C-alpha positions as CSV (number, residue, x, y, z in Angstrom):
1,X,-13.9,2.1,5.5
2,X,-14.3,-0.8,3.2
3,X,-11.5,-2.4,1.2
4,X,-12.2,-4.3,-2.0
5,X,-9.6,-6.3,-3.9
6,X,-10.4,-7.0,-7.5
7,X,-9.3,-8.7,-10.7
8,X,-11.1,-7.4,-13.8
9,X,-11.5,-8.8,-17.3
10,X,-9.2,-11.8,-16.9
11,X,-9.6,-13.7,-20.1
12,X,-9.1,-17.4,-20.1
13,X,-9.9,-20.3,-22.4
14,X,-12.0,-23.2,-21.1
15,X,-14.5,-25.8,-22.2
16,X,-17.8,-25.1,-20.4
17,X,-21.3,-24.8,-21.8
18,X,-24.8,-26.2,-22.0
19,X,-24.1,-28.1,-25.2
20,X,-21.8,-31.1,-25.5
21,X,-19.9,-29.6,-28.5
22,X,-18.9,-26.7,-26.2
23,X,-16.9,-29.2,-24.2
24,X,-14.8,-30.2,-27.2
25,X,-12.7,-27.1,-27.8
26,X,-11.6,-24.0,-25.9
27,X,-13.6,-20.9,-25.9
28,X,-13.1,-17.5,-24.2
29,X,-14.4,-16.6,-20.8
30,X,-13.8,-13.1,-19.3
31,X,-14.0,-13.1,-15.5
32,X,-14.0,-10.3,-13.0
33,X,-14.0,-10.9,-9.3
34,X,-14.2,-8.3,-6.5
35,X,-13.7,-9.4,-2.8
36,X,-14.5,-7.2,0.1
37,X,-12.3,-7.7,3.1
38,X,-13.5,-8.4,6.6
39,X,-11.2,-5.8,8.1
40,X,-9.3,-2.8,6.7
41,X,-5.6,-3.5,6.1
42,X,-3.7,-1.2,8.5
43,X,-0.3,-3.0,8.3
44,X,1.7,-3.1,5.1
45,X,1.8,-6.9,5.0
46,X,0.6,-9.1,2.2
47,X,-0.5,-11.8,4.6
48,X,-3.1,-9.5,6.1
49,X,-4.9,-8.9,2.8
50,X,-6.0,-10.8,-0.3
51,X,-3.4,-11.2,-3.0
52,X,-4.5,-10.5,-6.6
53,X,-2.7,-13.7,-7.5
54,X,-5.2,-15.7,-5.3
55,X,-8.0,-14.5,-7.5
56,X,-6.2,-15.5,-10.7
57,X,-5.3,-18.9,-9.2
58,X,-8.9,-19.6,-8.2
59,X,-10.0,-18.9,-11.8
60,X,-7.2,-21.1,-13.2
61,X,-8.3,-24.0,-10.8
62,X,-12.1,-23.7,-11.0
63,X,-12.5,-22.6,-14.6
64,X,-9.5,-23.4,-16.8
65,X,-8.4,-26.7,-15.3
66,X,-11.7,-28.0,-14.0
67,X,-13.9,-30.5,-15.8
68,X,-16.6,-29.0,-18.0
69,X,-19.8,-27.8,-16.5
70,X,-23.0,-26.8,-18.3
71,X,-23.8,-23.5,-16.6
72,X,-21.9,-20.3,-15.8
73,X,-23.9,-20.2,-12.6
74,X,-22.0,-23.4,-11.6
75,X,-18.7,-21.7,-12.4
76,X,-19.6,-18.8,-10.1
77,X,-20.6,-21.2,-7.3
78,X,-17.3,-23.1,-7.7
79,X,-15.3,-19.9,-7.5
80,X,-17.2,-18.8,-4.4
81,X,-16.6,-22.1,-2.7
82,X,-12.9,-21.9,-3.5
83,X,-12.5,-18.2,-2.4
84,X,-14.8,-18.2,0.6
85,X,-12.4,-20.5,2.5
86,X,-10.2,-17.4,3.0
87,X,-11.4,-15.9,6.3
88,X,-10.2,-12.5,5.2
89,X,-13.0,-12.2,2.7
90,X,-16.4,-10.8,3.8
91,X,-18.1,-10.8,0.4
92,X,-17.5,-11.7,-3.2
93,X,-18.9,-10.4,-6.5
94,X,-18.2,-12.4,-9.7
95,X,-19.0,-11.6,-13.3
96,X,-18.4,-14.2,-16.0
97,X,-18.8,-13.2,-19.6
98,X,-18.9,-15.6,-22.5
99,X,-18.3,-13.6,-25.7
100,X,-18.7,-16.6,-28.0
101,X,-21.8,-18.1,-26.4
102,X,-24.1,-19.8,-28.9
103,X,-27.0,-17.3,-29.2
104,X,-29.9,-17.7,-31.7
105,X,-29.3,-14.2,-33.1
106,X,-26.2,-12.0,-33.7
107,X,-25.4,-9.5,-31.0
108,X,-25.4,-9.4,-27.2
109,X,-23.1,-10.6,-24.5
110,X,-23.9,-13.6,-22.4
111,X,-23.0,-13.1,-18.8
112,X,-23.8,-14.2,-15.3
113,X,-23.2,-12.3,-12.1
114,X,-23.2,-13.7,-8.6
115,X,-22.9,-12.1,-5.1
116,X,-21.9,-13.9,-1.9
117,X,-21.7,-12.6,1.6
118,X,-20.3,-14.4,4.7
119,X,-23.0,-15.1,7.2
């Protein structure tokens, strides 16, 4: 069996983007993270699994409170570096949506997805 822990559609405000003016005021980011555990959880103990709050806290640290970065790819990488320190995690999938991204035409949803697997 495989156990995945997730946090979907966590909306936060942050100041990231390719353009300098995007660093001046908050804009929404919608983040979903799924983590596959190394082992199945057989005991009913929180210490032997990944707490959903750990996923929220990683986003708060690496997206909300972090200095601005230009690329959502960098945000994904920073989240992976943060979460992959947890030895219980075998793989991570991240999706970051930027609903108000400056696009040349109306419509569409800007997003980046990233996958990571422990070697």
